C-alpha positions in Angstrom: -8.9 -59.2 18.7 -6.2 -59.4 21.3 -2.5 -59.7 21.1 -1.3 -63.1 19.7 -4.5 -64.1 18.1 -4.6 -65.6 14.7 -5.6 -63.4 11.8 -6.4 -64.8 8.4 -6.3 -62.5 5.3 -7.8 -63.6 2.0 -6.8 -62.4 -1.5 -3.4 -61.2 -0.4 -0.8 -61.0 -3.2 1.8 -63.7 -2.5 4.6 -61.8 -4.2 3.8 -58.6 -2.2 3.6 -60.6 1.0 7.0 -62.2 0.3 8.6 -58.7 -0.2 6.8 -57.4 2.9 8.0 -60.3 5.0 11.6 -60.0 3.7 11.6 -56.3 4.6 10.2 -57.0 8.0 13.0 -59.5 8.7 15.6 -57.0 7.5 14.2 -54.5 9.9 14.1 -57.2 12.7 10.4 -56.8 13.1 7.7 -59.4 13.4 5.2 -59.7 10.6 2.5 -58.6 13.0 4.4 -55.5 14.1 5.2 -54.6 10.5 1.6 -55.2 9.4 0.3 -53.0 12.2 2.7 -50.2 11.2 1.7 -50.5 7.6 -2.0 -50.5 8.3 -1.6 -47.4 10.6 0.3 -45.5 7.9 -2.3 -46.5 5.3 -5.2 -45.3 7.5 -3.4 -42.0 8.3 -2.8 -41.4 4.6 -6.5 -42.1 3.7 -7.9 -40.1 6.6 -5.7 -37.1 5.9 -6.9 -36.7 2.4 -9.7 -34.2 2.3 -12.5 -34.6 -0.2 -13.0 -31.5 -2.4 -15.8 -29.3 -1.2 -18.3 -28.8 -4.1 -19.2 -25.4 -2.6 -15.7 -24.2 -3.8 -17.2 -24.0 -7.3 -19.3 -21.1 -6.1 -16.2 -19.2 -5.3 -14.9 -19.3 -8.9 -14.3 -15.9 -10.4 -14.6 -15.0 -14.0 -11.4 -14.6 -16.1 -10.9 -12.0 -18.7 -8.9 -13.5 -21.6 -8.6 -10.1 -23.3 -9.9 -8.6 -26.5 -11.2 -11.0 -29.1 -12.3 -13.6 -26.5 -15.8 -12.4 -26.1 -17.3 -15.4 -27.9 -14.7 -17.9 -26.7 -17.3 -20.1 -24.9 -19.4 -20.3 -28.1 -16.4 -21.0 -30.2 -15.3 -23.8 -27.9 -18.7 -25.3 -27.9 -18.8 -25.4 -31.7 -15.3 -27.0 -31.8 -16.2 -29.6 -29.1 -19.8 -30.4 -29.9 -20.1 -29.4 -33.6 
């Protein structure tokens, strides 16, 4: 798609679009320029999020909760699962 071509977007929220358009006008930007900026920011935010690595579970270390907690796992299982 080149510059100046028509773009049709379905299922856009009209109220959100009105607010978006108003803010673009306030910033003296065209809707296209504002939309490009918003899409770039959205993509950068999505791409910068890293998915958790399940291998990190293998790095978990045991925790000592002190004296009297030797059967903590069994006790919790009984409370949770009966």
